[in-house]
Structures are given as C-alpha cells and as structure tokens.
C-alpha positions as CSV (number, residue, x, y, z in Angstrom):
1,M,-18.3,-6.5,-10.1
2,L,-14.8,-7.2,-11.8
3,A,-13.5,-3.1,-10.1
4,R,-14.5,-4.7,-6.6
5,I,-12.7,-7.8,-7.4
6,V,-9.4,-6.2,-9.2
7,L,-9.5,-4.1,-5.7
8,A,-9.6,-6.5,-3.5
9,L,-6.6,-8.3,-5.0
10,M,-4.8,-5.0,-5.2
11,A,-5.5,-4.3,-1.8
12,G,-5.0,-8.1,-1.2
13,L,-1.4,-7.0,-2.2
14,F,-0.4,-3.6,-0.8
15,M,-0.1,-5.3,3.0
16,P,2.7,-7.5,2.2
17,V,4.3,-4.8,0.3
18,A,3.7,-2.5,3.2
19,V,5.3,-4.4,5.5
20,T,8.1,-4.8,3.9
21,F,8.6,-1.6,3.0
22,A,8.4,-0.5,6.2
23,S,10.9,-3.1,7.6
24,V,13.3,-1.8,4.4
25,V,13.1,1.3,5.3
26,V,13.9,1.8,8.5
27,G,16.9,0.8,10.5
28,L,17.4,-3.0,12.2
29,A,16.2,-1.2,15.9
30,W,12.7,0.2,15.0
31,Q,11.6,-2.6,12.3
32,D,9.4,-4.4,14.7
33,R,7.6,-1.1,15.5
34,A,7.3,0.0,12.1
35,V,5.6,-3.6,11.1
36,A,3.8,-3.2,13.9
37,L,2.0,-0.1,13.0
38,V,1.6,-1.2,9.4
39,T,-0.7,-4.3,10.4
40,G,-1.9,-2.3,13.6
41,G,-4.0,-0.4,11.3
42,V,-2.6,2.8,10.7
43,T,-2.3,2.6,7.1
44,T,-6.1,0.9,6.6
45,A,-7.3,3.8,8.9
46,I,-6.2,6.4,6.5
47,A,-5.9,4.4,3.2
48,A,-9.4,3.6,3.2
49,P,-11.1,7.1,3.9
50,L,-8.8,8.4,1.5
51,G,-9.8,5.6,-1.4
52,T,-13.2,6.2,-0.7
53,W,-13.0,9.9,-1.3
54,I,-10.6,9.8,-4.1
55,G,-13.1,7.2,-5.9
56,T,-16.0,9.6,-5.2
57,Q,-14.3,12.4,-6.7
58,A,-12.4,11.1,-9.6
59,G,-13.7,7.6,-10.0
60,W,-12.5,3.7,-9.9
61,R,-10.6,4.2,-12.7
62,V,-7.9,6.9,-11.4
63,L,-7.9,5.1,-7.5
64,L,-6.6,1.8,-9.6
65,S,-3.8,4.0,-11.9
66,L,-2.9,5.5,-8.0
67,K,-2.9,2.3,-6.4
68,N,-0.8,0.4,-9.3
69,A,1.3,3.3,-9.5
70,S,2.3,3.9,-5.6
71,S,2.6,-0.6,-6.2
72,S,5.1,0.0,-8.9
73,Q,7.4,2.7,-7.1
74,L,7.3,0.9,-3.8
75,T,8.5,-2.7,-6.0
76,L,11.2,-0.3,-7.7
77,I,12.5,0.6,-4.2
78,Q,12.5,-2.6,-3.0
79,I,14.6,-4.1,-5.7
80,M,17.0,-1.1,-6.0
81,N,18.0,-1.6,-2.1
82,Q,18.5,-5.1,-2.4
83,T,21.1,-4.7,-5.2
C-alpha cells in the first residue's frame, strides 16, 4: 500500500515537472503546443504502459528509482537554465 501511495505521489509530481520542462525546452513560439502535448496525454499514453512493463519486469523498486532519477535530472536542468 505504501508503494502505491509513493507511486501516486511521484506521478502527481511528474506532470508539473513535465509541463515546466516542455515549456523551457522549446522556444517561446512553441510553448503552447508543447504544454498541450504534455497535458493532452501523450506522456500518459507512453508512460503508463512503459511504467507497467518496467514494474513487471524489474520490480517496483527499480521503477521508483528510475522515476526519481529522471525527476532529479529534470529539476537540475531547470535550475541550470534559470541561472
């Protein structure tokens, strides 16, 4: 149960990071399209089956570690772009 709660929290943290990252990576003219793609479900359509497959093959610990690592990398990229 704790793993499901942690996974839900990580998924909840993923969307704001993904939207911010999408708007930072593309140019000013493409920001609206990038945010629309992220919130439109492209990441969910890819991430949910991929996460299920990784969780089934490697276990939930590996899946959470990958999510934490990718979230940390995106946060560092964001911090480096602001300075």
